[in-house]
N, C-alpha and C positions, 0 to 999 in steps of 0.2 A: 402289587398285589395279587396273587393268582387265587383264584376261587374254585371250586370243583362242584358241581350240580351234578347228582346221581340222578340216573335216568330210573329208578325203583319205580316210581307213584309212574310216571310217561308208560314205560313198558307194561306196568300193571294195567292201566286204562287201555291202551292199546291192543293189550291180549284179551281183554275183555270183551271186544270186538273182531271177530274173526279177520274180519276182513282188512281188517286197520293193521297190516304187518310191513307197511311203507312210513319213514320219516319223510317227511317234503320239507326241505329250505327251498324258499322266494329270497331272491336278493333283490337289491335296490336298482340293478339294474335290469330287471326282468326274467334275470336266469335262475332255471330251477334246477336243484339238484335231490334225488332220489337216493333213500340209504334202507336198506332192509333191518328192521328194529331188531331181528335176532343177531347181526353183526356189530350192532351199536352198545358197548359195554360203558360208555362212558362219556360223557358230554363236559367239557373244559371250557371256559370261559378265562380270557388271561388281559391282564391291562397292558395296551402294549408299550413296547421297552424300545421302538423305532426314534431314532434321534431324527431333528427336524432335517430334512434334505439337503439345506447347505447352510451349516450354521452362521451366523452375523459375529463379526468380529467386535472387538472394543476399539471405538475412535480414539486414537491416541493424541493428545496435545503437546508437539515436540518444542512449542514456543516459534514457531516460524514467522515471519512478519506479516505473510499472506493471512495467515490463521488456519490455514490448513492442517485437518487431520488424518492422521495414516493409520489404516487398520492395524491390527493387530498380531492378523495372520493373515496368509494367502486366500482367495478366493479359493472354496472348496475343501480347506485346510479343516483343523477343530483346536489346532495351537500353533504358538507362532515358528515350531521347528518342522511342519508337516510343509512338503512340498504345495500341498493342495492340487487342483487341476491343471490340464495342461489345454491351451483353447490356440485355434488359429485366429488371428486376428479380424473380430467382427461376428466370431461364431461364439453361440452361447452354451454348447453341449463337448464333452470330450468325446475322443474315438480311437482307435487302435492304432490307425496309421497316418500321419499328418503329411500328404503329399499333393501335390496340384491335381490329380486325380481324383481327390473327391474333398477339395476345398469348395465349400458353396458359392464362391463369386469367382469361381474360374472355369473356362471350357477345359484348362489343360495345357493351354501354350501362355507365356507370360512375358513376351516380350514384346507384345504390342497392346495398348490401352482398349482397345476393340474387345482383347480376350476377358476385361476385368468388367464387374460390375463396380462403381464408383460408387459407394456409400457414404461417403463423407470426407472431408479435411482432417475433422476431428468427430470420431463417434461416441463421445463422452456424453452420457447420458441419454443416448437412443435407445432403439430395439436391438443394436448391435454391442451393447456394451455389457458384456458378461458379469460386470459389478452390479450394474443398477438389476438386469434383469434378475440375478440369483439373490441379490441382499436389497433390492428395492429402496425407497426411501430416498434419501438424498447422498447414498454412494456411488462413485463414479470409479472409471479407470480415470489414471491421474495423465496429465497430458505431459509434454515434452519439457514446459515452461515449469511444471508444478518440482519432477526430478530435479531439473536444474536449480531450483530452489533448496531443494533439500541436500544436494551435493556440496553447493555452496556454503550453506549455513548450518553443517550439522558436522559430527565428527565420524569418521569411519573406519571401523576394526575389525579386519578378517578376526574370525574366531570360530569357536565351537559351541553349540547350545544344545547339551543332553546327545552328544557324540555327534552333531551334526555340523558341517562346515557351512559358513554364512559369513554376512555382515552384520554389525551390532552398529545402529545409527543414532547417536546421542545427539540430541538437539539442544538447543541455546537456554532452555529450562532444565536441563539435566533428564528429560523422561527418554525413552528409548525405544524402539522396534529391533525386530532380529528379522532379517531378511534371508531365508535360506539357499545354497546354491544349489537348483535345483536343475541346473541342464537345460536342456532344451532337447524336444522330440520330433524325430520323423517316423521312419519305422522301428526306432528304438530311442532309447534314453541315452543321449550323451554327455559328456563334460561333467556329469553328477559328482557333486561335492567338489567341482574345482571352478564354477563360474554360475553365476546368476542371472538370468535373461529374464526380465518382466517387461510386459507389453506397455506402450502408451497409449493413449488413445488418439497418437497423431499419425496421419498419412504420411507415408514420406514420397513424395513426387518430385520426376527430374524433368524437364524438356529440352530437346533440341527443336531444329528448324521444322521438322514436320509431325514429329512425336511428344507425348506427354507420357512418361511412364509410369503406372501407379501400383505396380508389383510389391513394392516392400511397406512396411511400417516401422517407424524408429522402437526399440527397446531402450529400457535401463540395463545396460550389462556391468557386471562388478566380476572380476577374478581373482585366485589367490594371490597374483603377484603386486596387485595393489591398482591394479588398471579400474578406474570407474567413469562410465561413459552416460552420459543421459540420451543422447539421440545417436545410437548406432542402429541404422537401418539393417533388416532382415527381411526374406519374403515371408508376406503375409500369411503360407499356409503353414510356416512351422508353428509347433505345440512349445508355447511358452509359461509363464505363470503370468498371474495377474495380482497386485498388491492396490487395493481400492483405498478413494481418500474422500472426505469430506472437506468442502471448504464454507466458508462462512456465508456466501451468497445463497448456495445451495442450503443450508440448515435453515434460513429464513425463509424459504420457498416449500421446503419440506412437505407432502403430503403426509398429515398425523397417522399415526396405524392405532386404529382400534382395539379395543378389548376382544379375545376371543369368548364369548358367552357359552356356556356349556347348558344348553336346555335339555338335556336328557333324553335324547334320540335315541333310537334302538343302533345308529349307525355310530353313534360319539362323534357326530362331527360338531363343530362349534361354531358360530354364525357371528358377524362382527355386530358392534356395537352401534356403529353408524356407518353412514357411506363412503363409498372412495369419493375422496376430493371433503368430504366434511369434517368438523371438530368436536360435532355432537349430535346425538340421536336424530333431533328432529332438525337437523342442517341438510338440506336436498343435495348436497357436494356435486360433484360434476356430471356433466354429462356426456355420454362417449357413443359412438358409432360402434357397432361392433367389430371388435376385431381390432378397433384405434386404441392408442392409450395417451392420448392428448385430447382435452379440451378445444372447441375453435366456435366461431360466430356461426356459421351457417351449417346446417346437415341436408345435404342432396348426394344424388349422384356423381354432380359436378365436383365435390369435394370429398368426395368418399375414396381414401388412397387407393382402394382395393379394386376400382372400378374404372373401365378404360371406354371411351367410345367408337363406336362403329362406323365405318367407313365403308359402304357396301358396295362401290363400283370402285373403289380405288381412286377419286378424283381430288382426294384429299378434303374433302366436306363429308361432316358428319352428319349423312342424314338417318342414320341407323339408331338404334337405341344402345344400351350398354352391355360391355362383358364384365361380369363380376369374378375375380379371380377365387378360386377354392383355396381357402387358408386351414380347412379341414373341418370333420364333423362334430370335433369337442375339442375347443381351444386352450381350457382349461391348462395353467401351469407352463403357456408355451410364452414366445415373445407377443402375440396378442392379444393375453389375457392382461388387462389394465391392473388389476387386482396384483396380480403377479409381480407385474413391472413395477408397481408403483410400492407396493409393500415388502416384499420379498417373501421369503422364508417360505413358510408354507402355505401362504395365503392363495387363494384362488377365486374366481369365478366359478357360482356353483353351478351345476348342471342340473337337468331337467329334475332326474331322478333325487335331487337333492333338495331341491323346491317341492317335487313330490312329497318326499318326508316330512318336508316342513309343514305343507297343508293337512297331510292325513292325522299326523301326531300330535298339533298342536291347536289352542283355542283360540280365534281369530277375532278381535274385538275393534270396530272402529272408535274411534277416541280421538280427542285433541291434546298435545302434550306441549305446553307453551305456546299457544295458538296457532299450531300448526296440526292440519288434519290429516289421520295416516291410522294404520293398524298394529294395535298390541298385541304380538304375537307369543304367547305364552305354552313354555313347555310342558311334558309330562312332568318335570321335578318342579315347576313352580316359576322358575327363571323364565325373564320374558325381552325379546327385542322391541325396539319400536322402527315402523317401515315407514316413512314419510310419505304423504301423495305428493310427489313431486311433477306432476305432468311428463311433458313431453316437448322434446325441441323438434323443428324442422324446417328447413328453408332459411328463414330471415333472422332466426335465433329468439322469435318469440315462444315463450312458454305454454303450449297449450297442457289447458285442465288442470294447473296446479289446487291442490286442494280438494279434487274432484276424482281424481285417476293418478295411479303409480304405477309405473311400465320399468319393469327391472329385466335388465340381460341375464338370460343363462349363458352357460358355455357352449351350447348344444344347438347343433344345425338343425333345423326346420325341415326336411325331408319332404314333406305336403309341397311347398313350393319353390325346393329346388335351392342351387345355391345362391347365396345371397342374401339368406332368411335365417333365421333364429327362433328359438323357443324365448318367448317372454312370459314372466308372472305379471299380470294385472290385476291392481289391486283397486275396490271401489268400497263404498261403505257396505255394499250389502255383503260380498263374500269375494276371495281371492280366487281367480281362473288362469288357466295358459292359453295362449294365444300364439299365432308365430308372427313374425314383424320384419320388415326389410332392415336389412343390417344397416343402410344408411341413416337408420334415424340417432337422433342422441336422445339417450336412455340412462336411469340410475344404473349402478351397479352395489349390491350388497354382498362383499366377499364373505367366503366360508375360510375355516382353518382346520387342515387335517391331521 
């Protein structure tokens, strides 16, 4: 819906005081924009028409023996016949050219394992899995075994859907999916309409007497001639398409996605109704170190995956402190964002500015919900969310100060203390406030939806 707000009253009030001839707009990222009032004819507010960044497909049950469900379209697509995105194996963003020179996990020479980063024999469900990163929840890149099950139990027919060539795959129960023949990308798109090339999550490795070669991964490949193979190895830097799966054991472990609550905030940001890892508003949910996407038993520098010890004199003894890897000044929407990895789509860890907006525009009331202490945060439109005082985890897994304090990660680096620290929203019975905290701490995450 489009709404227009004419500036008659505003301009009248501005001109009534001669010095007020500039309209100042302050953004939530603290930037300021100034406009001469005489140049402004009209201000227009519009409802955003943007589609979700990466729309999530339907999970189709084909009646396979394992119970695995297959996505109705490719990652990056919006309908079955769309090719969707092209990705190098282990990367989660598209690019213009797919070559060893810009492959994230190679230095440009590929016939020796020392030139590759070994990111796993099976990357399903990890930070390198584009299906998990883009769609979150239980979505995964399929393994070679899952593609073999698809090939061995389904009828496969080369056909067209809306004038796009591809493979119609019909399962034992009569349900079907269509996989378009999107070809493969290098510095150009090749074999479009002639073959489908879909990444599996499985690494292809070959060893001789001295060397293990890990420069390839398996794809599911099919062609117009009837060739179908689930374990065809190609170079990892190639740009290929991805069709995601959900299997039963993943569904049972799924991280339930909360409702996006519109609090009536000026920015339009919506806040999750519960924490990452929870199933209802008063549950504490998971505790995560900043930039990590899984919970663990111990939270300190030794277990933080982005910390490494310092060997000051090179004798193999780590008598120094720690070096913390710089993973960015704002990790929202990246592979380090637990909200985006777990829930996918438009979910993000909130930035400092989004927390600041929540503090300034909402009413905060310390209360109890089903026996759990925390803050009820009520927005300008009367809707509310509950933030439980979940405490904090450090070292031996003992939860410090539950029911008294709550510590919620932002996505924003804390510059005062340097790399390895981030902004935290701290809640206690009197008021919420900001502080900086070490990235190694285990703390709660409440997501936002853009």
